[in-house]
C-alpha positions, 0 to 999 in steps of 0.5 A: 500500499502506497501512502501519499502525503500533502506537499510539505507534510511530514509523516507522523511516523517520521516525527515519532521516529525523529523524536525517539532519536533526538530526546534520548538522553546522553547518560550513563545509566549502567555499566563501567562508565556509571560505576566509574562516575559512582566510584568518582563520587565516593572518592570526592565525598570521602577520600583524604588522599593521606592529607589534612583530613579534608576531602574534595567535598570539604570545599566543593559543597554538595558534591560540587553541585553548589557554590562552595567555600574555601577554608578561609571562607572565600566562596568558589563556583560550583564544579557544574561546568568543570568539564566544559571549561577545561582545558584552560589557561591559568595565569598564576601557573602561566600554562594551560591545565587540564581537568586532571591537572586541576584535580591534582593541584587541588589534592596537593594544595587544599587537601595537602594529600598525595594525588592519584596518578594521572593514569590511575583508576581513581583519577579516571573515576574523579574525572569521570564524576566531575564530567558527569556534573557537566552533562548537557552543558555547552563546551566553553574552553577557557570559560568561567566556572559558575 
């Protein structure tokens, strides 16, 4: 059976199919990626990395989803865009930093601990968690944190 449609119309089946493709959320709902995100969140909330007793969540409150606070009371932005603004130039260091390098610097500086190696499961998990916080946000390399 052949169906004819008015000129310029789109078959309903095409709309439904297109909707199914376009509206699929890009989330890691199961498997190794979701496990890495969950492990990273656990590290973010609990790991002291052998330092001064602080965790990432000590400064980056709400798991990094809300405005944070440094120990001296200075407000810092949430990490909800962290994965979208790195790599970025750091004028204080005079170099471009990746998200992994920023995690490393936070562990060394604020936590005064031993950061996970760049190629370690722990670093991959932390970066996976931070990247999950930026899900759906536009890339803005070098942009400002919010």
